[in-house]
C-alpha positions in Angstrom: 40.7 -107.2 165.1 40.3 -111.0 164.6 40.4 -113.7 167.2 43.4 -115.8 166.1 42.2 -118.7 168.2 39.3 -119.1 165.8 41.6 -119.6 162.8 42.3 -123.3 161.9 45.7 -122.3 160.6 46.7 -120.8 164.0 45.3 -123.9 165.8 47.2 -126.3 163.6 50.4 -124.2 163.8 50.1 -124.1 167.6 49.6 -127.9 167.8 52.7 -128.3 165.6 54.7 -126.1 168.0 53.6 -128.3 170.9 54.5 -131.5 169.0 57.9 -130.0 168.0 58.7 -129.1 171.6 57.9 -132.7 172.7 60.0 -134.1 169.8 63.0 -131.9 170.4 62.9 -132.6 174.1 64.4 -136.0 173.2 67.3 -134.5 171.2 70.8 -134.8 172.6 71.7 -132.1 175.2 74.5 -130.7 173.0 71.9 -129.7 170.4 69.8 -127.5 172.8 71.5 -124.3 171.6 71.6 -125.4 167.9 69.0 -127.4 166.1 66.5 -127.5 169.0 66.5 -123.8 169.5 66.3 -123.1 165.8 63.4 -125.5 165.2 61.5 -124.3 168.3 61.9 -120.6 167.4 60.8 -121.1 163.8 57.7 -123.1 164.6 56.7 -120.7 167.4 57.2 -117.8 165.1 54.7 -119.1 162.7 51.9 -119.2 165.3 53.0 -115.9 166.9 53.0 -114.0 163.6 49.5 -115.3 162.7 48.3 -114.2 166.2 50.1 -110.8 165.9 48.6 -110.2 162.4 45.2 -110.8 163.8 45.7 -108.0 166.3 46.8 -105.5 163.7 44.5 -103.0 161.9 43.3 -103.9 158.5 44.0 -106.7 156.0 47.2 -105.1 154.7 48.9 -105.6 158.1 47.4 -109.1 158.5 48.6 -110.0 155.0 52.1 -108.8 155.9 52.3 -110.9 159.1 51.0 -114.0 157.2 53.9 -113.5 154.8 56.3 -113.2 157.7 54.8 -116.5 159.1 55.5 -118.1 155.8 59.1 -117.1 155.9 59.5 -118.3 159.5 58.1 -121.7 158.6 60.6 -122.1 155.8 63.5 -122.0 158.2 62.5 -125.0 160.4 62.3 -128.7 160.3 65.9 -129.6 160.4 65.3 -132.9 162.2 66.1 -136.6 161.8 64.3 -138.8 159.3 61.8 -140.5 161.7 60.8 -137.2 163.3 60.6 -135.6 159.9 58.2 -138.3 158.6 56.1 -137.8 161.7 56.0 -134.0 161.6 56.1 -133.2 157.9 52.4 -133.9 157.2 51.5 -131.4 159.9 54.0 -128.9 158.5 52.5 -129.3 155.0 49.0 -128.9 156.4 49.9 -125.6 158.2 51.6 -124.3 155.0 48.5 -125.1 152.9 46.1 -123.5 155.4 48.4 -120.4 155.7 48.6 -120.1 151.9 44.8 -120.4 151.5 44.3 -117.7 154.2 46.9 -115.5 152.6 45.2 -115.7 149.2 41.8 -115.0 150.8 43.2 -111.9 152.7 44.9 -110.8 149.5 41.7 -111.1 147.5 39.8 -109.2 150.2 42.4 -106.4 150.1 42.0 -106.0 146.3 38.3 -106.2 146.5 38.0 -109.4 144.4 
């Protein structure tokens, strides 16, 4: 069992969730059930799946939850241009860190 709070990818994804909540708080009220909800759920799912994978037994399960986190992250970021320009570098950073960790866990599973 790993402590997910020690993983840079979880920390960055958690920071992104908080920033996305602040950003979407300013969206029009009529978007609360649409774009706001979708973006918040997608970003929160990334951090939650990383954390849940850390609580699972073995690298196989951890690997699976990192893959689920990758899929969750692919669904979000439907926001306006100025918000996109502000948040996209953080999204890219989380994707890179998640991919790096996924490759490391995959190599550990195979014994490389």
